[in-house]
RORO-598113 format. One line per field, with one value per residue (C-alpha): residue number from 1; residue in three letters; chain; x, y, z. Coordinates in nm, 2 decimals, decimal comma. Each point is the difference from the previous one (the first is absolute). Example, Ala and Ser with C-alpha at 12.3 -4.5 7.8 and 13.67 -1.06 7.14 Angstrom:
REM residues 2
n = (1 2)
res = (ALA SER)
chain = (A A)
px = (1,23 0,14)
py = (-0,45 0,34)
pz = (0,78 -0,07)
//
This chain:
REM residues 503
n = (1 2 3 4 5 6 7 8 9 10 11 12 13 14 15 16 17 18 19 20 21 22 23 24 25 26 27 28 29 30 31 32 33 34 35 36 37 38 39 40 41 42 43 44 45 46 47 48 49 50 51 52 53 54 55 56 57 58 59 60 61 62 63 64 65 66 67 68 69 70 71 72 73 74 75 76 77 78 79 80 81 82 83 84 85 86 87 88 89 90 91 92 93 94 95 96 97 98 99 100 101 102 103 104 105 106 107 108 109 110 111 112 113 114 115 116 117 118 119 120 121 122 123 124 125 126 127 128 129 130 131 132 133 134 135 136 137 138 139 140 141 142 143 144 145 146 147 148 149 150 151 152 153 154 155 156 157 158 159 160 161 162 163 164 165 166 167 168 169 170 171 172 173 174 175 176 177 178 179 180 181 182 183 184 185 186 187 188 189 190 191 192 193 194 195 196 197 198 199 200 201 202 203 204 205 206 207 208 209 210 211 212 213 214 215 216 217 218 219 220 221 222 223 224 225 226 227 228 229 230 231 232 233 234 235 236 237 238 239 240 241 242 243 244 245 246 247 248 249 250 251 252 253 254 255 256 257 258 259 260 261 262 263 264 265 266 267 268 269 270 271 272 273 274 275 276 277 278 279 280 281 282 283 284 285 286 287 288 289 290 291 292 293 294 295 296 297 298 299 300 301 302 303 304 305 306 307 308 309 310 311 312 313 314 315 316 317 318 319 320 321 322 323 324 325 326 327 328 329 330 331 332 333 334 335 336 337 338 339 340 341 342 343 344 345 346 347 348 349 350 351 352 353 354 355 356 357 358 359 360 361 362 363 364 365 366 367 368 369 370 371 372 373 374 375 376 377 378 379 380 381 382 383 384 385 386 387 388 389 390 391 392 393 394 395 396 397 398 399 400 401 402 403 404 405 406 407 408 409 410 411 412 413 414 415 416 417 418 419 420 421 422 423 424 425 426 427 428 429 430 431 432 433 434 435 436 437 438 439 440 441 442 443 444 445 446 447 448 449 450 451 452 453 454 455 456 457 458 459 460 461 462 463 464 465 466 467 468 469 470 471 472 473 474 475 476 477 478 479 480 481 482 483 484 485 486 487 488 489 490 491 492 493 494 495 496 497 498 499 500 501 502 503)
res = (MET ARG ASP THR ILE ARG PHE LEU HIS GLN GLY ARG VAL ILE GLU ILE GLY ASP ALA GLY PRO THR GLU THR VAL LEU ASP TYR LEU ARG LEU ARG ARG GLY LEU THR GLY THR LYS GLU GLY CYS GLY GLU GLY ASP CYS GLY ALA CYS THR VAL ALA LEU GLY ARG LEU VAL ASN GLY ARG LEU VAL TYR SER ALA VAL ASN SER CYS ILE LEU PHE LEU GLY GLN ILE ASP GLY THR GLU LEU VAL THR VAL GLU ASP LEU VAL GLN ASP GLU ARG LEU HIS PRO VAL GLN GLU ALA MET VAL ALA HIS HIS GLY SER GLN CYS GLY PHE CYS THR PRO GLY PHE VAL MET SER LEU PHE THR LEU TYR HIS ALA GLU GLY VAL ALA ALA SER ARG ARG THR VAL THR ASP TRP LEU ALA GLY ASN LEU CYS ARG CYS THR GLY TYR ARG PRO ILE VAL ASP ALA ALA MET ASP ALA CYS PHE ASP ALA ALA GLN ASP ALA PHE SER ALA ARG ALA SER GLU THR VAL ALA ARG LEU GLN GLY LEU ASP ASP GLY LEU ASP VAL MET SER GLY ALA ASP ASP ARG PHE PHE ALA ALA PRO ALA THR LEU ASP ALA LEU ALA ARG LEU TYR ALA ALA HIS PRO GLU ALA THR LEU VAL GLY GLY GLY THR ASP VAL GLY LEU TRP VAL THR LYS GLN LEU ARG ASP LEU PRO LYS ILE ILE TRP THR GLY ARG VAL ALA ASP PHE GLU GLY VAL GLU GLU ALA ALA ALA GLY VAL LEU MET GLY ALA ARG ALA THR PHE ALA ASP THR HIS ASP ALA MET ARG ARG ILE ASP PRO ASP LEU GLY GLU ILE TRP ARG ARG ILE GLY SER ARG GLN VAL ARG ALA SER GLY THR VAL CYS GLY ASN ILE ALA ASN GLY SER PRO ILE GLY ASP SER PRO PRO ALA LEU ILE ALA LEU GLY ALA THR LEU GLU LEU ARG LEU GLY SER GLN ALA ARG THR LEU PRO LEU GLU ASN TYR PHE LEU ASP TYR GLY LYS GLN ASP ARG ALA ALA GLY GLU PHE VAL THR GLY LEU TYR VAL PRO ARG LEU ASP PRO ASN HIS ALA PHE ARG ALA TYR LYS ILE SER LYS ARG PHE ASP GLN ASP ILE SER ALA VAL LEU CYS ALA VAL ARG LEU THR LEU ALA ASP GLY THR VAL THR ASP ALA ARG VAL ALA PHE GLY GLY MET ALA ALA THR PRO LYS ARG ALA ALA LYS THR GLU LEU ALA LEU VAL GLY ALA ARG PRO ASP ALA PRO SER THR TRP ALA ALA ALA LEU LYS ALA LEU LEU ASP ASP PHE ASP PRO LEU THR ASP MET ARG ALA SER ALA ASP TYR ARG ARG GLU VAL ALA ARG ALA LEU LEU ALA LYS ALA LEU VAL GLU ILE GLY GLY THR PRO ASP GLU ARG THR ARG VAL SER GLY ALA ARG HIS GLN GLU ARG SER ALA ALA GLY ALA ASP GLU ALA GLY ALA SER HIS ALA ALA)
chain = (A A A A A A A A A A A A A A A A A A A A A A A A A A A A A A A A A A A A A A A A A A A A A A A A A A A A A A A A A A A A A A A A A A A A A A A A A A A A A A A A A A A A A A A A A A A A A A A A A A A A A A A A A A A A A A A A A A A A A A A A A A A A A A A A A A A A A A A A A A A A A A A A A A A A A A A A A A A A A A A A A A A A A A A A A A A A A A A A A A A A A A A A A A A A A A A A A A A A A A A A A A A A A A A A A A A A A A A A A A A A A A A A A A A A A A A A A A A A A A A A A A A A A A A A A A A A A A A A A A A A A A A A A A A A A A A A A A A A A A A A A A A A A A A A A A A A A A A A A A A A A A A A A A A A A A A A A A A A A A A A A A A A A A A A A A A A A A A A A A A A A A A A A A A A A A A A A A A A A A A A A A A A A A A A A A A A A A A A A A A A A A A A A A A A A A A A A A A A A A A A A A A A A A A A A A A A A A A A A A A A A A A A A A A A A A A A A A A A A A A A A A A A A A A A A A A A A A A A A A A A A A A A A A A A A A A A A A A A A A A A A A A A A A A A A A A A A A A A A A A A A A A)
px = (-2,77 0,21 0,00 0,32 0,37 0,17 0,37 0,22 0,21 0,18 -0,16 -0,36 -0,25 -0,06 -0,33 -0,07 -0,33 0,08 0,31 0,01 0,05 0,35 0,10 0,36 0,15 0,24 -0,28 -0,18 0,31 0,10 -0,33 -0,24 0,23 0,27 0,27 0,25 0,30 -0,10 0,12 -0,12 0,29 -0,05 -0,37 0,05 0,15 0,36 0,18 -0,12 -0,05 -0,36 0,08 -0,21 -0,03 -0,30 -0,04 -0,19 -0,06 0,18 -0,08 -0,10 0,33 0,04 0,21 0,09 0,05 0,11 -0,24 -0,03 -0,28 -0,01 -0,15 -0,19 -0,37 -0,13 -0,24 0,29 0,12 -0,33 0,08 0,36 0,21 0,14 0,33 0,15 0,32 -0,18 -0,09 0,35 0,10 -0,11 0,03 0,20 0,26 0,10 -0,05 0,32 0,00 -0,03 0,27 0,23 -0,07 0,10 0,31 0,12 -0,09 -0,25 -0,19 0,08 -0,30 -0,23 -0,26 0,06 0,08 -0,35 -0,04 0,34 -0,09 -0,33 0,17 0,26 -0,28 -0,13 0,35 0,04 -0,31 0,08 0,08 0,24 0,19 0,38 0,19 0,19 0,04 -0,16 -0,31 -0,01 0,05 -0,26 -0,24 0,07 -0,01 -0,33 0,13 0,20 0,23 0,15 0,24 0,11 0,12 -0,09 0,31 -0,10 -0,36 0,12 0,23 -0,30 -0,20 0,29 0,02 -0,37 -0,19 0,14 -0,05 -0,33 -0,27 -0,04 -0,23 -0,36 -0,13 0,16 -0,11 -0,37 0,01 -0,23 -0,25 0,03 -0,06 -0,32 -0,13 0,07 -0,18 -0,29 -0,01 -0,02 -0,38 -0,04 -0,24 -0,02 0,09 -0,19 0,10 -0,19 -0,30 -0,11 0,16 0,32 0,16 0,29 -0,10 0,18 -0,19 0,09 -0,08 0,06 -0,37 -0,06 0,28 -0,15 -0,35 0,13 0,23 -0,28 -0,23 0,27 0,22 0,11 0,16 0,38 0,12 0,30 0,24 0,31 -0,07 0,37 -0,12 -0,34 0,13 0,20 -0,32 -0,11 0,32 0,16 -0,29 -0,24 -0,28 -0,32 -0,09 -0,34 -0,04 0,28 -0,03 0,29 0,08 0,20 -0,28 -0,10 0,06 0,30 0,07 0,36 0,07 0,32 -0,02 0,31 -0,03 0,23 -0,14 -0,01 -0,11 -0,35 -0,05 -0,31 -0,06 0,09 0,34 0,27 0,35 0,13 -0,24 0,11 0,37 0,13 -0,24 0,12 0,36 -0,05 -0,12 0,32 0,26 -0,04 -0,37 0,08 0,24 -0,26 -0,25 0,26 0,06 -0,37 -0,05 0,12 -0,08 -0,28 -0,14 0,04 -0,18 -0,31 0,02 -0,16 0,12 -0,34 -0,05 0,33 -0,15 -0,35 0,09 0,15 0,32 0,24 0,29 -0,13 0,29 -0,18 -0,20 0,29 0,16 -0,34 -0,09 0,33 -0,08 -0,35 -0,20 -0,38 -0,24 -0,33 -0,29 -0,35 -0,31 -0,31 -0,02 0,20 0,37 0,25 0,37 0,22 0,37 0,15 0,14 -0,35 -0,12 0,19 -0,18 0,14 0,13 -0,24 -0,23 -0,03 -0,23 -0,22 -0,37 -0,17 -0,05 0,25 0,31 0,31 -0,03 0,33 0,31 0,16 0,37 0,14 0,33 0,29 0,05 0,35 0,05 -0,08 0,25 -0,12 0,15 -0,15 0,17 -0,12 0,17 -0,09 0,18 0,01 0,07 -0,26 -0,35 -0,02 -0,23 0,18 0,10 0,02 -0,08 0,10 -0,11 0,10 -0,11 0,16 -0,08 0,31 0,07 0,36 0,11 -0,23 -0,30 -0,32 -0,24 0,04 -0,20 0,16 -0,19 0,08 -0,14 0,07 0,03 -0,36 -0,34 -0,04 0,22 0,06 0,16 0,26 -0,17 0,26 0,28 -0,15 -0,03 0,36 0,13 -0,15 0,29 0,27 0,25 0,07 0,37 0,04 -0,05 0,00 -0,32 -0,20 0,12 -0,33 -0,20 0,18 -0,08 -0,36 -0,04 0,03 -0,31 -0,20 -0,01 -0,02 0,05 -0,07 0,24 -0,11 0,16 0,13 0,19 0,02 -0,13 0,35 0,12 -0,29 0,08 0,36 -0,06 -0,26 0,24 0,27 -0,22 -0,11 0,37 0,08 -0,27 0,13 0,36 -0,09 -0,22 0,28 0,23 0,18 0,02 -0,22 0,29 0,13 -0,34 -0,15 0,10 -0,23 -0,26 0,20 -0,22 0,22 -0,04 -0,37 -0,03 0,19 -0,24 -0,30 0,13 0,05 -0,36 -0,13 0,22 -0,13 -0,36 0,05 0,16 -0,29 -0,25)
py = (1,17 0,19 -0,09 0,19 -0,04 0,31 0,09 0,31 0,08 0,32 0,18 -0,08 -0,28 -0,24 -0,18 -0,29 -0,18 -0,22 -0,18 -0,36 -0,27 -0,07 0,33 0,06 0,33 -0,02 -0,02 0,28 0,23 -0,08 -0,06 0,23 0,28 -0,02 0,01 -0,22 0,06 -0,31 -0,29 -0,35 -0,25 -0,35 0,03 -0,21 0,22 -0,11 0,28 0,31 0,21 0,05 0,12 0,28 0,12 -0,02 0,23 -0,15 0,09 -0,22 0,08 0,35 0,05 0,03 -0,29 -0,05 -0,35 -0,11 -0,24 -0,18 0,17 -0,28 -0,25 0,24 0,04 0,35 -0,06 -0,09 0,36 0,13 0,24 0,05 0,27 -0,12 0,15 -0,06 0,12 0,28 0,15 0,05 0,31 0,31 0,35 -0,15 -0,13 -0,36 -0,18 -0,05 -0,37 0,08 0,26 -0,26 -0,25 0,26 0,11 -0,36 -0,12 -0,25 -0,03 -0,11 -0,13 0,13 -0,27 -0,12 0,35 0,10 -0,31 0,05 0,37 -0,10 -0,26 0,25 0,26 -0,24 -0,04 0,38 0,02 -0,30 0,06 -0,19 -0,19 -0,05 0,21 -0,28 -0,15 -0,32 0,20 0,13 -0,33 -0,16 0,28 -0,04 -0,38 0,02 0,24 -0,14 0,19 -0,16 0,27 0,25 -0,22 0,05 0,18 0,36 -0,06 -0,11 0,31 0,22 -0,15 0,04 0,37 0,08 -0,23 0,03 0,36 0,13 0,01 0,35 -0,01 0,10 -0,32 0,05 0,37 -0,09 -0,32 0,13 0,10 -0,34 -0,17 0,20 -0,08 -0,37 0,00 0,16 -0,28 -0,26 0,00 -0,36 -0,10 -0,32 0,04 -0,17 0,11 -0,17 -0,22 -0,32 -0,22 0,20 0,21 0,11 0,00 0,11 -0,07 0,23 -0,25 -0,36 -0,07 0,17 -0,21 -0,32 0,08 0,10 -0,30 -0,24 0,16 -0,02 -0,30 -0,02 0,35 0,04 0,11 0,24 0,11 0,15 -0,13 -0,09 -0,35 0,07 0,29 -0,25 -0,20 0,30 0,12 -0,34 -0,25 0,25 -0,12 0,19 0,05 0,16 0,03 0,13 0,04 0,20 -0,03 0,32 0,21 -0,23 0,18 -0,13 -0,28 0,14 -0,02 -0,17 -0,06 -0,11 -0,17 -0,21 -0,32 0,08 0,22 0,04 0,15 0,09 -0,14 0,34 0,03 0,01 -0,14 0,35 0,05 -0,32 -0,01 0,14 -0,21 -0,31 0,09 0,04 -0,36 -0,12 0,17 -0,28 0,08 0,36 -0,09 -0,23 0,29 0,24 -0,23 -0,04 0,19 0,36 0,30 0,08 -0,36 0,00 0,34 -0,16 -0,37 -0,14 -0,29 -0,15 0,03 -0,18 -0,28 0,01 -0,06 -0,34 0,01 -0,29 0,24 0,30 0,12 0,07 -0,32 -0,24 0,23 0,07 -0,37 -0,07 0,26 -0,15 0,29 -0,01 0,13 0,18 -0,03 0,12 -0,12 0,22 0,06 -0,31 0,02 -0,28 -0,06 -0,28 -0,08 0,15 -0,33 -0,15 0,28 -0,15 -0,32 -0,06 0,20 0,28 -0,12 0,15 -0,05 0,29 -0,02 0,21 0,35 -0,06 0,23 0,05 0,27 -0,03 -0,19 -0,07 -0,07 -0,12 0,12 -0,24 -0,13 0,02 -0,38 0,04 0,03 0,13 0,02 0,09 0,01 0,10 -0,14 0,18 0,07 0,37 0,13 0,28 -0,01 -0,37 -0,28 -0,27 -0,33 -0,14 0,16 -0,17 0,09 -0,19 0,05 -0,23 -0,03 -0,08 -0,13 -0,02 0,01 -0,28 0,03 -0,08 0,12 0,12 0,19 -0,01 0,15 0,05 0,19 -0,11 -0,36 -0,12 0,11 0,21 0,15 -0,31 -0,13 -0,27 -0,25 -0,28 0,24 0,16 -0,34 -0,09 0,33 -0,08 -0,11 0,15 0,26 0,28 0,01 -0,37 -0,06 -0,38 0,03 0,16 -0,20 -0,20 0,33 0,09 -0,34 0,03 0,32 -0,19 -0,20 0,31 0,16 -0,09 0,34 0,09 0,13 0,34 0,32 0,10 -0,32 -0,37 -0,26 -0,12 0,35 0,06 -0,32 0,08 0,37 -0,10 -0,24 0,26 0,26 -0,23 -0,08 0,37 0,07 -0,27 0,11 0,36 -0,11 -0,22 0,29 0,07 0,38 0,12 0,20 -0,34 -0,12 0,31 0,21 0,29 0,08 -0,12 -0,06 0,18 0,32 -0,03 -0,11 0,32 0,22 -0,18 0,03 0,37 0,03 -0,19 0,20 0,32 -0,11 -0,10 0,33 0,19 -0,20)
pz = (-0,07 -0,25 -0,37 -0,10 0,06 0,14 0,04 -0,01 -0,31 -0,09 0,28 -0,07 0,09 -0,29 0,00 -0,24 -0,03 -0,30 0,09 -0,12 0,26 -0,11 -0,16 0,11 0,12 -0,29 -0,26 0,17 -0,02 -0,35 -0,18 0,19 0,11 -0,27 0,27 -0,18 0,23 0,19 -0,22 -0,07 0,01 0,12 0,09 0,31 0,27 -0,07 -0,18 0,18 -0,32 0,11 0,35 0,15 0,36 0,23 0,30 0,29 0,36 0,25 0,36 -0,12 -0,19 -0,38 -0,14 -0,36 -0,14 -0,34 -0,17 -0,34 -0,19 -0,27 0,25 0,23 -0,07 -0,01 0,28 0,23 0,01 0,15 0,29 -0,09 -0,17 -0,34 -0,11 -0,34 -0,16 -0,17 0,33 0,13 -0,20 0,18 -0,16 -0,29 0,24 0,03 0,33 0,20 -0,09 -0,37 0,03 0,16 -0,27 -0,26 0,19 0,04 -0,35 0,13 -0,33 -0,35 -0,20 0,27 -0,01 0,35 0,14 0,11 0,20 0,17 0,07 0,16 0,22 0,11 0,06 0,27 0,14 0,00 0,22 0,22 0,37 0,22 -0,27 0,00 -0,24 -0,18 -0,34 0,14 0,08 -0,36 -0,16 0,21 -0,08 -0,38 -0,01 -0,19 -0,27 -0,30 -0,22 -0,32 -0,12 0,25 0,28 0,36 0,13 -0,12 0,11 0,35 0,00 -0,08 0,29 0,25 -0,11 0,02 0,23 0,35 0,09 0,14 -0,27 -0,15 -0,30 -0,08 0,15 0,34 -0,01 -0,03 0,21 0,26 -0,27 -0,16 0,34 0,05 -0,35 0,04 0,33 -0,18 -0,26 0,28 0,02 0,14 -0,27 -0,20 -0,36 -0,28 -0,35 -0,28 -0,03 0,18 -0,27 -0,04 0,27 0,21 0,36 0,31 0,33 0,29 0,28 0,07 0,02 -0,33 -0,16 0,14 -0,14 -0,34 -0,05 0,12 -0,26 -0,27 0,08 -0,36 0,03 0,01 0,34 -0,03 0,28 -0,17 -0,35 -0,06 -0,11 -0,13 -0,21 -0,21 -0,06 -0,20 -0,16 -0,08 -0,01 -0,15 0,23 0,03 0,37 0,00 0,38 0,21 0,38 0,15 0,37 0,02 0,15 0,28 0,33 0,20 -0,25 -0,04 0,37 0,14 0,38 0,18 0,34 0,22 -0,13 -0,37 -0,29 -0,13 -0,34 -0,20 -0,35 -0,16 0,17 -0,26 0,00 0,06 0,29 0,17 -0,07 0,32 0,21 -0,18 0,04 0,37 0,01 -0,17 -0,22 -0,27 -0,02 -0,06 -0,28 -0,17 0,02 -0,15 -0,30 -0,09 -0,32 -0,02 0,22 -0,24 0,04 0,38 0,02 -0,16 0,05 0,32 0,22 0,02 -0,37 -0,05 0,21 -0,14 -0,36 0,10 -0,21 0,07 -0,05 0,21 0,21 0,33 0,07 0,07 0,25 0,17 0,01 0,17 0,26 0,06 -0,14 0,02 -0,27 0,07 -0,25 -0,02 -0,19 0,04 0,38 0,09 0,08 0,05 0,04 -0,12 0,00 -0,31 -0,11 -0,02 -0,24 -0,29 -0,13 -0,35 -0,30 -0,05 0,28 0,34 0,30 -0,08 -0,08 -0,27 0,14 0,28 0,03 0,21 0,26 0,18 0,10 0,34 0,02 0,34 0,12 0,07 0,34 0,17 -0,08 -0,37 -0,28 -0,33 -0,35 -0,34 -0,34 -0,35 -0,32 -0,33 -0,33 0,08 0,35 -0,02 -0,14 -0,09 0,10 0,20 -0,15 0,36 0,33 0,32 0,35 0,32 0,36 0,25 0,37 0,20 0,35 0,11 -0,37 -0,10 -0,24 0,18 -0,28 -0,36 -0,25 -0,35 -0,29 -0,37 -0,30 -0,36 0,10 -0,04 -0,13 0,32 0,27 0,21 0,32 -0,02 0,24 -0,02 0,03 0,31 0,17 -0,09 0,15 0,35 0,21 -0,23 0,11 -0,25 0,11 -0,08 -0,37 0,03 0,20 -0,28 -0,29 0,01 -0,03 -0,32 -0,14 0,11 -0,19 -0,32 0,10 0,10 -0,35 -0,36 -0,17 -0,36 -0,27 -0,13 -0,14 0,34 0,09 -0,06 0,24 0,07 0,07 0,24 0,19 0,04 0,10 0,25 0,17 -0,01 0,16 0,28 0,07 -0,01 0,25 0,23 -0,03 0,09 0,29 0,11 0,05 -0,33 -0,05 -0,27 -0,15 -0,12 -0,14 -0,16 -0,29 0,11 0,25 0,30 0,30 0,25 -0,20 -0,03 0,37 0,11 -0,21 0,14 0,36 -0,05 -0,12 0,30 0,24 -0,15 0,02 0,37 0,08 -0,17 0,19)
//
């Protein structure tokens, strides 16, 4: 057992024994260390002004990820290297990313600039990414600028980020790897007292014992939701149990039948595996939060919190995903759709927690579509999310799974619609008119700040019709503004061909 939190920063090991359960990385930097280059903007992981980089070992390789320090608890950086904007200048010389920002006039008021620089620092160190403006804009979707405009910032990224990394961090990468390996002691972490603590068990058994002993504690995966409980709702959470140190919890196993992911696997970790199941699934994953959010937020956490507007559950329900849970020494599985009982209520006992998720692949006779509707294209919660999986025989629907988010108190299947689709032909619209009508009987949505009830009903019907039209043979170039499936399918096919060749 270790009672301190340890991480690398500015070339030395930082060890903290008095971290509060919900002390954020942002507060640590600004209030404890006086490192005010990292800014506080929205306080909810939306604007990117607070962006810092974390260096972690992935299969023995050092990987830098951008994260939102405003909603990241200090204990969550245990075992990592923390990099802030102050760390980039070496021998009084700006980092290449900073030099490019200056050269291309990428800063005016400068408030957002440190966050942009840190996101571009992680792009500078990324491997195997396409050198394109689309890559840059996707990388920067979680960073907002109100005065400069994005063109000079994108220009700076194109100028600086796609050559081999040559900075102080790349020069000492092998040393950093060795030091991070040294921090990985395999010990449980318990910082604080029995009534107020930040805990990070190192094994599944230790997590089960601790959570059974403290079922009132708040279980944290990525913290991208729980962090807002602290910064926006001002809630006091005296007991935090973080799953980030549990061995093998972040694993993603791909097999012929499906994908198995641990409870600590993030959206970034699982994106490629989901895209290989279906291009639409990859696009849904890409539009969940920002790159900073996807680097921290976990798929199982998105499920476990039970939100009726979580982006991943409807798509996973349509695919027939199975959830794994554990209480003490007892484990069980259940269909994901059965986990959601009512608003804010899930089939999970006190002290029970999610350990993993199994997502089956599509069969050759399956057709799948998923769409997200939101006010902003990037980094916005969906107003409606529709996912459809049809089983076809000679062009006729023999089985249907249709799930929606944002249409009820929980992510929910459209049972009457599914029955009405059996026997229909996607290439014959007259045969599925009854299904569109049945959809109105399946849901009675609410009006809220994201959409009215009437809008949700009409959008849901339109999305179901869109899925059927596409499955019926209409080219997606005619039905989609962006994210054409044929483009994504080609990329996924290239990945699979490369994996097969490597094997």
